[in-house]
C-alpha positions in Angstrom: 15.1 -10.9 3.8 13.0 -8.4 1.1 14.2 -5.1 0.4 11.4 -2.3 0.2 13.5 0.9 -1.6 11.6 4.0 0.5 12.2 7.1 -1.9 14.0 9.2 1.2 15.8 6.3 2.9 16.9 4.1 -0.3 16.9 -0.3 -0.2 15.9 -0.9 3.6 15.1 -4.5 5.1 11.2 -4.9 5.5 11.3 -5.2 8.8 11.7 -1.0 9.5 8.3 -0.9 7.0 4.4 -1.1 8.2 1.8 -2.6 5.0 -0.9 -0.2 4.3 -2.7 -2.0 2.2 -4.1 -1.3 -1.4 -3.2 1.8 -2.9 -5.8 5.0 -4.2 -8.8 3.3 -2.6 -11.1 6.2 -2.4 -13.0 7.2 0.8 -16.8 6.5 0.7 -18.4 10.3 -0.1 -21.3 9.8 2.1 -20.0 7.1 4.7 -23.1 7.5 6.8 -25.6 6.2 3.7 -23.4 3.1 3.3 -25.4 0.0 4.5 -23.1 -2.4 6.6 -22.7 -4.6 3.8 -21.1 -1.7 1.4 -19.2 -0.5 4.6 -17.7 -3.9 5.1 -16.8 -4.5 1.1 -14.9 -0.8 1.3 -13.0 -1.6 4.5 -11.9 -5.4 3.9 -12.4 -6.4 0.3 -9.2 -5.5 -2.1 -7.7 -6.4 -5.2 -5.8 -9.8 -5.2 -4.5 -9.6 -8.8 -1.3 -11.3 -10.2 1.2 -8.5 -11.4 1.6 -5.1 -10.9 -0.3 -3.7 -8.0 -0.1 -0.8 -5.9 0.5 -0.5 -2.4 1.0 1.8 0.5 3.8 1.4 2.7 5.2 3.3 5.9 8.7 3.7 6.9 7.7 3.0 10.8 11.7 2.5 11.8 13.2 5.1 9.2 11.7 8.5 8.6 8.3 7.5 9.5 6.8 8.6 5.6 3.8 7.3 4.0 4.4 6.5 0.4 2.9 4.5 -2.9 5.0 1.4 -4.3 4.2 -0.3 -7.1 5.2 -4.6 -6.7 4.7 -6.9 -9.1 2.8 -9.8 -6.8 4.0 -12.6 -9.2 7.8 -11.7 -8.5 7.9 -9.3 -5.8 10.1 -6.4 -7.5 9.3 -3.2 -6.3 9.1 0.3 -8.5 8.6 3.4 -7.0 5.4 5.6 -8.2 5.8 8.8 -8.9 4.2 11.3 -6.5 4.5 9.7 -3.3 
């Protein structure tokens, strides 16, 4: 069982959360100007590092808030980010 540290509710079982993907991905300034390939890159291509990685999570079965966590992908250990 993976425990995810909700900033408002404390550590909870992973079944209570929804993964939102990589954090800090900027929306394109002019999405209408993107080619199909550029749009696909924005939608589907994300980093996959070994080590620290910022992720978005939603506590769907709890407070229902979105927040950002940094997780070490090699160990699975979470740390919360300021300004969640």
